DOFI-281319 format. One record per residue (C-alpha): residue number from 1; residue in three letters; z, y, x. Coordinates in nm, 4 decimals. Each point is the difference from the previous one (the first is absolute). Example, Ala and Ser with C-alpha at 12.3 -4.5 7.8 and 13.67 -1.06 7.14 Angstrom:
# DOFI-281319
- 1:Ala:0.7800:-0.4500:1.2300 .
- 2:Ser:-0.0660:0.3440:0.1370 .
//
This chain:
# DOFI-281319
- 1:Met:10.1502:8.8091:11.2032 .
- 2:Ser:0.2674:0.0373:0.2846 .
- 3:Asn:0.0529:0.3276:0.1563 .
- 4:Glu:-0.1555:-0.0976:0.3103 .
- 5:Gly:-0.3525:-0.0915:-0.2190 .
- 6:Leu:0.0246:0.3473:-0.1333 .
- 7:Lys:0.0101:0.1644:0.3423 .
- 8:Asp:-0.2738:-0.1944:0.1256 .
- 9:Thr:-0.1827:0.0943:-0.3233 .
- 10:Gln:0.0618:0.3372:0.0583 .
- 11:Ile:-0.0926:0.0141:0.3571 .
- 12:Asn:-0.3251:-0.1756:-0.0751 .
- 13:Phe:-0.0628:0.2126:-0.3149 .
- 14:Asn:0.0558:0.3214:0.2189 .
- 15:Trp:-0.2062:-0.1182:0.2721 .
- 16:Leu:-0.2977:-0.0642:-0.2287 .
- 17:Ile:0.0222:0.3352:-0.1404 .
- 18:Lys:0.0478:0.1736:0.3179 .
- 19:Asn:-0.3210:-0.1732:0.1336 .
- 20:Gln:-0.1925:0.0343:-0.2772 .
- 21:His:-0.0615:-0.3619:-0.0323 .
- 22:Ala:0.0744:-0.0109:-0.3822 .
- 23:Glu:-0.0643:0.2211:-0.2943 .
- 24:Val:0.3242:-0.0493:-0.2251 .
- 25:Asp:0.0284:0.0649:-0.3696 .
- 26:Leu:0.3219:0.1177:-0.0246 .
- 27:Tyr:0.0353:-0.0106:-0.3936 .
- 28:Gln:-0.0877:-0.3857:0.0293 .
- 29:Leu:0.2106:-0.0551:0.2857 .
- 30:Ala:0.2982:0.1656:-0.1990 .
- 31:Lys:-0.0849:-0.1923:-0.3341 .
- 32:Asp:0.0001:-0.3429:0.2439 .
- 33:Ile:0.3141:0.1007:0.1218 .
- 34:Glu:0.1613:0.0781:-0.3244 .
- 35:Glu:-0.1180:-0.3077:-0.1661 .
- 36:Leu:0.1359:-0.2214:0.3085 .
- 37:Leu:0.3441:0.1630:-0.0334 .
- 38:Asn:0.0067:-0.0594:-0.3767 .
- 39:Val:-0.0792:-0.3650:0.0692 .
- 40:Lys:0.2658:-0.0355:0.2580 .
- 41:Arg:0.2621:0.1715:-0.2122 .
- 42:Asp:-0.1150:-0.2131:-0.3297 .
- 43:Arg:-0.0531:-0.3333:0.1703 .
- 44:Ser:0.1942:-0.2158:0.2668 .
- 45:Glu:-0.3372:-0.1046:0.1280 .
- 46:Pro:-0.3111:0.2527:0.0100 .
- 47:Asp:-0.3129:-0.1490:-0.1423 .
- 48:Gly:-0.2250:0.1892:0.2570 .
- 49:Ile:-0.0014:0.1368:0.3501 .
- 50:Ile:-0.1728:0.2880:0.1603 .
- 51:Cys:-0.2818:-0.0859:0.2808 .
- 52:Asn:0.1071:0.0982:0.3495 .
- 53:Lys:-0.3692:0.1297:0.0628 .
- 54:Cys:-0.1182:0.1678:-0.3040 .
- 55:Met:0.3226:0.0870:-0.1367 .
- 56:Asn:-0.1327:-0.1255:-0.3751 .
- 57:Phe:0.2742:-0.1573:-0.2087 .
- 58:Tyr:-0.1200:-0.3631:-0.1114 .
- 59:His:0.1646:-0.1595:-0.3071 .
- 60:Phe:0.1358:-0.3499:0.0193 .
- 61:Ala:-0.0742:-0.0087:0.3730 .
- 62:Glu:0.2087:-0.1602:0.2666 .
- 63:Pro:0.0549:0.0561:0.3775 .
- 64:Asn:-0.2743:-0.1610:0.2169 .
- 65:Gln:0.1071:0.0836:0.3352 .
- 66:Pro:0.2719:-0.1264:0.2298 .
- 67:Asp:0.2126:0.3049:-0.0174 .
- 68:Gly:0.0195:0.0139:-0.3946 .
- 69:Ser:-0.2839:0.2697:-0.0518 .
- 70:Leu:-0.3238:-0.0218:-0.1753 .
- 71:Ile:-0.3504:0.0359:0.0966 .
- 72:Cys:-0.2174:-0.0081:-0.2969 .
- 73:Tyr:-0.3567:-0.1939:0.0121 .
- 74:Ser:-0.2244:0.3384:0.0414 .
- 75:Cys:0.1881:0.0756:0.3047 .
- 76:Arg:-0.0033:-0.3358:0.1506 .
- 77:Thr:-0.3542:-0.0288:-0.0375 .
- 78:Arg:-0.1063:0.3200:0.0976 .
- 79:Ser:-0.1833:0.0190:0.3566 .
//
């Protein structure tokens, strides 16, 4: 993930929390970030990606958006 992507994620994450649009399991978030960092450190190519909307880590997923991000099936099919 680029620095620009991290900044965008931080802005979106802060907005969601501030406006009470999301409940955040900080323990699970920390575990997912740690897992992602371990994958990035240990491999040249990660074997998963985090959904841009729900912030869940999906093993073996690949980007499905033009900007290189992922929006999972659940988030794409919610009304």
